[in-house]
C-alpha positions in Angstrom: 7.2 -21.5 6.5 8.3 -19.6 3.4 7.5 -16.0 2.4 7.7 -15.5 -1.4 8.5 -11.8 -2.0 10.8 -9.4 -0.2 8.9 -6.1 -0.9 7.1 -3.9 1.5 4.6 -6.4 2.8 6.7 -9.6 2.6 9.6 -7.9 4.5 7.3 -6.5 7.1 5.8 -9.9 7.7 9.2 -11.6 8.1 10.1 -9.0 10.7 6.8 -9.4 12.5 7.5 -13.2 12.8 10.9 -12.7 14.5 9.8 -13.8 17.9 7.0 -16.2 16.8 9.1 -19.4 17.3 8.5 -20.4 13.6 11.3 -21.2 11.2 10.9 -18.6 8.5 12.5 -18.3 5.1 12.1 -15.6 2.5 12.5 -15.9 -1.2 13.5 -12.7 -2.9 13.9 -12.0 -6.6 16.4 -9.1 -6.1 20.0 -10.2 -5.5 21.8 -9.3 -2.3 23.4 -6.2 -3.7 20.2 -4.7 -5.1 17.0 -3.3 -3.7 13.6 -4.5 -5.0 12.2 -2.3 -7.8 9.3 -1.3 -5.6 11.7 0.8 -3.4 11.9 3.7 -5.8 11.3 7.4 -5.4 7.5 7.2 -5.1 5.9 8.7 -2.0 4.1 6.4 0.4 1.3 7.7 2.6 1.4 5.8 5.9 -1.8 5.7 7.9 -1.7 6.1 11.7 -2.3 2.3 12.1 0.6 1.6 9.8 2.9 3.9 11.7 2.0 2.2 15.0 2.8 -1.3 13.5 6.1 -0.2 11.8 7.2 1.5 15.0 6.5 -1.6 17.0 8.5 -3.6 14.5 11.5 -1.2 14.9 11.3 0.1 11.3 10.2 3.7 11.6 13.1 4.4 13.9 15.5 3.5 11.1 14.3 5.9 8.5 17.0 8.4 7.6 15.1 10.9 5.6 12.6 13.1 7.4 8.9 12.1 7.1 6.2 14.6 6.2 3.3 14.8 8.7 -0.2 14.9 7.2 -2.1 17.2 9.5 -4.8 18.3 7.1 -6.6 16.7 4.1 -8.1 19.0 1.4 -10.2 17.2 -1.2 -12.1 18.7 -4.2 -13.0 18.0 -7.8 -12.5 20.2 -10.8 -15.9 21.3 -12.1 -17.9 20.4 -9.0 -18.9 22.6 -6.1 -18.0 21.8 -2.5 -14.8 20.7 -0.9 -13.8 18.7 2.2 -11.2 19.9 4.7 -10.3 17.6 7.5 -8.1 18.6 10.4 -6.2 16.0 12.5 -6.5 18.2 15.5 -10.3 17.9 15.4 -9.9 14.2 16.0 -7.4 14.5 18.8 -4.5 13.6 16.6 -1.3 15.4 15.8 -1.4 13.9 12.3 -3.5 11.5 10.2 -0.3 9.9 8.9 3.1 10.4 7.5 4.6 10.6 4.0 7.6 8.4 3.5 9.9 8.0 0.4 9.7 4.4 -0.7 13.5 4.1 -1.1 14.2 5.3 2.4 11.6 2.9 3.7 13.2 0.0 1.8 16.6 0.9 3.3 15.0 0.9 6.8 13.4 -2.5 6.2 16.7 -3.9 4.9 18.5 -2.6 8.0 15.9 -4.2 10.3 15.8 -7.5 8.3 19.6 -7.8 8.7 19.1 -8.2 12.4 16.2 -10.6 12.4 17.4 -13.7 14.2 16.8 -17.0 12.5 15.5 -15.6 9.2 16.9 -17.5 6.2 16.9 -15.3 3.0 17.2 -16.8 -0.4 18.1 -13.8 -2.6 18.3 -13.7 -6.3 15.8 -16.6 -6.4 12.6 -16.9 -8.2 9.6 -19.1 -7.5 8.7 -21.4 -10.5 6.2 -23.9 -9.3 4.8 -26.2 -6.6 4.8 -29.8 -5.7 3.7 -31.8 -2.6 5.7 -34.2 -0.4 4.4 -37.3 1.3 3.2 -35.3 4.3 1.1 -33.0 2.1 3.5 -30.1 2.6 4.3 -27.7 -0.2 7.5 -28.2 -2.2 8.6 -25.0 -3.8 10.5 -25.1 -7.1 13.0 -22.2 -7.4 15.3 -20.9 -10.1 18.4 -18.7 -9.5 20.9 -18.7 -6.7 20.6 -21.1 -3.8 18.5 -24.3 -3.4 16.3 -25.5 -6.2 13.6 -26.8 -3.7 12.2 -25.7 -0.4 9.6 -27.6 1.7 7.1 -25.6 3.8 4.1 -26.2 5.9 2.9 -22.8 4.9 3.6 -20.6 1.8 2.9 -16.9 2.0 2.5 -15.2 -1.4 3.8 -11.6 -1.1 5.0 -11.4 -4.7 2.9 -8.6 -6.0 -0.1 -8.0 -8.3 1.3 -10.4 -11.0 1.8 -13.1 -8.4 3.3 -16.3 -9.8 2.3 -18.1 -6.6 -1.4 -17.1 -7.0 -1.3 -18.4 -10.5 0.3 -21.7 -9.5 -2.3 -22.1 -6.8 -5.1 -21.7 -9.4 -6.6 -18.7 -7.6 -8.5 -16.6 -10.1 -8.6 -12.8 -9.9 -10.9 -10.0 -11.1 -9.1 -7.0 -12.8 -10.2 -3.6 -13.7 -8.3 -1.1 -15.9 -9.3 2.5 -15.0 -7.9 3.8 -18.3 -5.4 6.0 -16.4 -1.7 6.2 -16.0 -0.4 7.8 -12.8 2.7 10.1 -13.1 4.8 10.3 -10.0 7.4 12.9 -9.2 8.9 15.2 -6.6 8.2 18.9 -7.2 8.8 22.2 -5.6 6.3 25.1 -5.4 6.2 28.7 -4.3 4.7 27.4 -1.0 6.5 24.7 0.9 4.4 22.0 2.5 2.4 22.9 5.6 1.1 19.5 6.5 -1.8 19.6 4.0 -2.3 16.6 1.7 -4.3 17.8 -1.4 -6.5 15.5 -3.5 -7.7 17.3 -6.6 -9.9 15.0 -8.7 -10.6 15.2 -12.4 -11.9 13.3 -15.4 -8.6 11.7 -16.0 -7.9 10.7 -12.4 -6.5 12.4 -9.3 -3.8 15.1 -9.0 -2.6 14.6 -5.4 0.2 16.6 -3.7 1.6 15.1 -0.5 3.7 17.0 2.0 7.2 15.4 2.1 9.6 15.9 4.9 12.2 17.6 2.7 10.1 20.7 2.0 9.1 19.3 -1.4 5.8 17.9 -2.6 5.1 14.4 -3.7 3.0 14.4 -6.8 0.6 11.8 -8.2 -0.9 13.0 -11.5 -3.5 10.9 -13.4 -3.7 11.1 -17.1 -5.8 9.2 -19.6 -4.0 6.1 -20.9 -4.3 7.4 -24.5 -2.5 10.6 -23.5 0.2 9.0 -21.4 3.0 8.8 -24.0 2.5 12.4 -25.0 2.6 13.6 -21.3 5.7 11.5 -20.6 7.4 13.2 -23.6 6.7 16.7 -22.2 9.7 18.7 -21.0 9.7 19.9 -17.4 8.1 23.2 -18.2 5.3 21.6 -20.2 4.7 19.0 -17.5 4.5 21.6 -14.8 2.1 23.7 -16.8 -0.2 20.7 -17.2 -0.1 19.9 -13.5 -0.7 23.5 -12.6 -3.8 23.6 -14.9 -5.1 20.4 -13.3 -4.4 21.3 -9.7 -4.7 25.1 -9.6 -2.9 27.6 -7.5 -3.4 26.5 -3.9 0.3 26.3 -3.3 1.3 29.0 -5.7 3.4 28.5 -8.9 4.9 25.1 -9.4 8.7 25.8 -9.8 10.5 22.6 -10.6 10.0 18.8 -11.0 12.3 15.9 -10.5 12.5 12.6 -12.5 9.1 11.2 -13.4 7.8 7.6 -13.3 4.6 6.2 -14.6 2.3 3.4 -13.5 -0.9 2.2 -15.0 -4.0 2.4 -12.7 -5.2 -1.2 -12.6 -7.1 -2.8 -9.7 -7.0 -6.6 -9.0 -8.9 -8.6 -6.4 -8.1 -12.2 -5.9 -11.2 -14.4 -5.7 -9.7 -16.2 -2.7 -6.9 -15.3 -0.3 -6.2 -18.8 1.0 -5.6 -22.2 -0.4 -4.3 -25.5 1.1 -1.1 -24.5 3.0 -1.0 -21.1 1.3 -2.1 -17.6 1.9 -2.0 -14.4 -0.2 -1.1 -11.0 1.3 -0.6 -7.5 0.0 -0.7 -6.9 -3.7 -0.8 -10.6 -4.4 -4.3 -10.6 -2.7 -5.5 -7.2 -3.9 -4.2 -4.1 -5.7 -6.2 -1.0 -5.6 -6.4 2.4 -7.2 -4.2 4.8 -5.2 -6.9 7.4 -4.8 -7.2 7.6 -1.0 -3.7 6.1 -0.5 -4.8 2.8 1.0 -2.8 0.2 -1.0 0.2 -0.5 1.2 -1.7 0.3 4.4 -4.2 -2.5 3.6 -1.4 -4.9 2.7 0.4 -4.2 5.9 -2.7 -5.0 7.9 -2.8 -8.4 6.1 0.7 -9.0 7.2 0.2 -7.9 10.8 -3.0 -10.0 11.2 -1.3 -13.1 9.7 1.7 -12.6 12.0 -0.6 -12.3 15.0 -2.5 -15.5 14.0 0.7 -17.5 13.3 2.4 -16.4 16.5 -0.5 -17.6 18.6 -0.4 -20.9 16.7 3.3 -21.3 17.3 3.0 -20.7 21.0 0.6 -23.6 21.1 2.9 -25.8 19.0 0.3 -25.7 16.2 0.6 -26.2 12.5 1.0 -22.8 10.6 -0.7 -24.3 7.6 -3.7 -25.7 9.5 -6.9 -25.1 7.4 -8.8 -23.8 10.4 -6.1 -21.2 11.1 -6.1 -20.0 7.5 -9.9 -19.8 7.4 -9.9 -17.8 10.6 -7.3 -15.4 9.2 -9.4 -14.9 6.0 -12.5 -14.2 8.1 -10.6 -11.6 10.2 -9.5 -9.8 7.1 -12.8 -10.0 5.3 -14.5 -6.8 6.5 -11.4 -4.5 6.2 -10.5 -5.9 2.8 -14.0 -5.7 1.4 -14.8 -2.2 2.7 -11.4 -0.7 1.7 -11.5 -2.2 -1.8 -15.1 -1.1 -2.4 -14.4 2.4 -1.1 -11.4 2.8 -3.2 -13.0 1.4 -6.4 -16.2 3.4 -5.9 -14.2 6.6 -5.3 -12.0 6.1 -8.4 -15.0 5.3 -10.7 -17.2 8.1 -9.4 -14.6 10.8 -9.3 -13.5 10.1 -12.9 -17.0 10.1 -14.4 -17.5 13.4 -16.4 -21.4 13.1 -16.6 -23.6 15.8 -15.1 -25.5 13.3 -13.0 -22.2 12.1 -11.4 -21.1 15.7 -10.9 -24.3 16.5 -9.0 -23.9 13.4 -6.9 -20.2 14.2 -6.1 -21.0 17.8 -5.2 -23.8 16.7 -2.9 -21.4 14.1 -1.3 -18.7 16.7 -0.8 -21.2 19.1 0.9 -22.6 16.3 3.1 -19.1 15.1 4.1 -18.1 18.7 5.0 -21.2 19.2 7.1 -21.7 15.9 8.9 -19.2 15.2 11.6 -20.4 11.6 12.0 -19.8 10.8 8.3 -16.4 12.5 8.5 -15.4 10.4 11.5 -16.3 7.2 9.6 -14.2 8.2 6.6 -11.3 9.4 8.8 -11.3 6.2 10.8 -11.0 4.1 7.7 -8.3 6.3 6.2 -6.3 6.0 9.4 -6.4 2.2 9.1 -9.2 1.4 11.6 -11.7 -0.8 9.7 -12.9 -4.2 10.8 -10.8 -6.4 13.1 -7.7 -4.3 13.6 -4.5 -6.3 14.5 -3.0 -5.5 17.9 0.3 -4.2 16.3 -1.7 -1.4 14.5 -3.0 0.1 17.8 -1.4 2.8 19.7 -0.9 0.4 22.7 1.7 -1.5 20.6 4.2 1.3 20.8 3.7 2.5 24.4 
């Protein structure tokens, strides 16, 4: 089988398949001397289920930078009354999750990948198209270093939101542009992180501050697309003043900010996640608004569920591209995928709606969530990665 894409989800899948008994190859656009662009300075919020899986895979142990524990979640919206404060201790947890710098995570994945027995990596190679051989197996056309063709009984598309594999398979997708650009940066404030992850919502999107492990805060600041160029052009003092106005003074004065990057907030949902001898995972299958921090966590659960299904198939000397296996995988992922996508999209749309009716609805929702433990437990369970059919690797038992 061949995994197209060596980013967060593709690399995690390749590691998870190490002991499956399958012959696995990975096609990576980045050359051997470079890291994929996704491994930059952005901050990743790992849910508890994700931490379990990455620990079982031997990746978390290879992180060199300290992680930031999320022990408390504080959510509010500018202009609305009510707030939600969730404490991990109330749910018998030391933390809801951990904040990890993407570059450090990429280096840990690379270190782990280097030791995966039997994995064949085609680096500096790019997928260009498909064919079929006489057995009905996929023939991949590649450009760049290495072979120009690979044959596979199963192709896994882990090549991101603009997936060339998805397009070649003829799988359509629904997109939604939220009209926001998300500014990401590392900043310092008068108060160092204390384990609280803040989500301050507004008309132009969220302003989130995540507790990093280096005593700095990881910022996500949403701005209207029409204002993005002007905000990017602000000097550090002007940018900090804007964020301070949007977020408030909960952590005191914002003191300094590092380099900024910007990403448009666009959601994509593939209309199918499987095709003959092919499956989509991670951002190739769905990309979601980062409010709620569920994107990578959802994609990793794709990878862990697929690895579990393929490993069971290989033990029985089965065909990894068997239509029944792929249909069963898609069925296992359906509930988690649908509920997570709908929750993220609904939250992003509702929280950015400036209308009075939406404000009253949001305020009532915040009050209800703060007052009803059962509702809180449902939201917390989903945020920690426990929706639908949870793969075994994501459970605490996997790391005991």
